[in-house]
C-alpha positions in Angstrom: 10.3 -30.7 -14.0 8.9 -30.4 -10.4 12.3 -31.3 -9.0 14.0 -28.5 -11.0 11.3 -26.0 -9.9 11.5 -27.0 -6.2 15.3 -26.4 -6.1 14.9 -23.0 -7.7 12.0 -21.9 -5.5 14.2 -22.3 -2.4 17.0 -20.0 -3.7 16.5 -16.6 -2.0 18.0 -14.2 -4.6 16.9 -11.9 -7.4 18.7 -13.7 -10.2 16.7 -15.0 -13.2 15.6 -18.6 -12.7 15.4 -20.5 -15.9 14.5 -24.1 -16.8 15.5 -25.3 -20.2 13.4 -28.3 -21.5 14.1 -30.7 -24.3 10.5 -30.5 -25.4 9.3 -28.0 -27.9 7.0 -26.1 -25.6 6.0 -22.4 -25.6 8.1 -19.9 -23.7 6.4 -18.9 -20.4 6.9 -17.9 -16.8 5.2 -19.7 -13.9 3.7 -18.4 -10.7 7.1 -18.5 -8.9 8.7 -16.3 -11.5 10.7 -19.2 -13.1 11.1 -18.9 -16.9 10.5 -22.2 -18.7 11.6 -22.5 -22.3 12.6 -25.1 -24.8 16.2 -25.7 -25.8 15.2 -24.6 -29.3 14.1 -21.1 -28.1 17.1 -20.8 -25.8 19.6 -21.6 -28.5 18.0 -20.1 -31.6 16.4 -16.9 -30.4 18.9 -14.2 -29.3 16.3 -12.4 -27.3 14.5 -15.4 -25.7 14.9 -14.2 -22.1 13.9 -10.7 -22.8 10.9 -11.9 -24.9 9.5 -13.8 -21.9 9.9 -10.8 -19.6 8.1 -8.6 -22.2 5.2 -11.1 -22.4 5.0 -11.2 -18.6 4.9 -7.4 -18.4 2.2 -7.2 -21.1 0.1 -9.7 -19.2 0.5 -7.8 -15.9 -0.5 -4.6 -17.6 -3.6 -6.2 -19.1 -4.6 -7.7 -15.7 -4.2 -4.3 -14.0 -6.4 -2.6 -16.7 -9.1 -5.2 -16.2 -8.9 -4.8 -12.4 -9.3 -1.1 -12.7 -12.4 -1.6 -14.7 -13.7 -4.0 -12.1 -13.7 -7.0 -14.4 -11.4 -9.2 -12.2 -12.3 -11.0 -9.1 -9.5 -10.9 -6.5 -9.3 -14.6 -5.8 -11.0 -17.7 -7.2 -12.5 -18.2 -3.7 -14.3 -14.8 -4.0 -16.8 -16.2 -6.5 -20.2 -16.5 -4.9 
């Protein structure tokens, strides 16, 4: 999968970048914003792409709430 990710990371545009895998893995989005999903989710779930975006937005909102409460350290290197 690294080869597929590398080629997508170097494409400078705002289009959705998606990798469809043959394995039955959970739907997720990596640090580079690439959506990774199984062929089963892609073909059987009408809202698979929107679902991943919704999960990502929920996670960002939760992180922002924790940061506002002072419960998040900026970077792993900041730990003393």
